[in-house]
C-alpha positions, 0 to 999 in steps of 0.5 A: 415473155408473158408477164400478166395483164395489168389494170391498164388492160382492164381500164382500156377494155372498159374505156372502149366499151363505154366509148366505142368510137373512132376518136376515143380509140385513136387517142388510146390506140397506144394503150391498146397496143401496149396493154391488150394486143401485145400481152395477148399475143405473148400469151398466145405464142407461149400457149401455142409453143407449149401445146405444140411441143407436147401434142404436135399431132394435134396440128394446132395453129394460133390466132389472135382476134383483131379489135376491129369489128367487121363493118358488114356486121356492126348491127348498130354496135360500135366499130370496135370489140370490147373483148378480145381472144386467142384460139389454138385450132386446126387450120382448115380450108373447109368450114368443118365446124371444128373445136378450138382451145380459147382464152378470152378477156373482157373488162369484167371477166376472163375465160378459157376452155375448149369447144365449138362456136360454129358446129355445123348441123352435119357435125351436130348430127354426127355427134348425136349419132355417135352417142346413140352408137356408143355413149360410154366414151363421152359419158367418161368425159362428161363425168370428168368435166362434172368433177372439174372447174369447167362448165358446159356451155352452148346454145340448146335446141328449142325442142330436144333431139332425143333422150340420152339420159340425165348425164348426156342430155345436156351434151346431146341437145346443144347446137354448139358445145364447149366447156369453160372456166370463167373468173374475174380480172384480178389475182392471177390475171395480173401475173405470169402464172396465168399462163401456167393456169391456162396451160394446165386447163388446156392439157386437161381438156385434150381428151375432150378436144380429141373426141370432138375433133374427130367428129367430121370424119364420122359417117353421115347419119341418116337423120336430117340435120 
């Protein structure tokens, strides 16, 4: 049962950020297992069970990140991640660029929300084509997001792909799309109530998830991605 994170969680994440080397991690591995990995997995299990119980048709599965970076992609960085995350997503054999619910912790923040990290050019083109055909469904979602605590994120194109109007342009002209809520590692972060806060946010974002999860099934647009 998830009981909240602790100051030891934050201390470890700061430690690995400042001492990203095998010797330090080996000496503090039990701290990682006790204060980062275990509570994150407990939180992931509870969130998945609640979401699957309420929305079984979404077909979500859970995944918790590993602390080890891919050795092929270090690019001068240390071998360990200094932020960890969980995702609830639909399993797929193909790289379809589907959205996911997520929660992330770092030494200086925690964040949760829903969106894409790997939207394919084809899915992005389908997204724009859907707005061109009928902007009203996304406009409704965009207004709801604007009135909520969540904010839009995602890399924007250097050159806009088109003009969908003031409300939808921030959605239309992004390579990746997501919404997030970010907060400091304090207060609710150290309590079991964090689970309820995240679950409430995920439930609010279900219509957003459903809208974007159906994009891969749209007909391919004639424009070049």
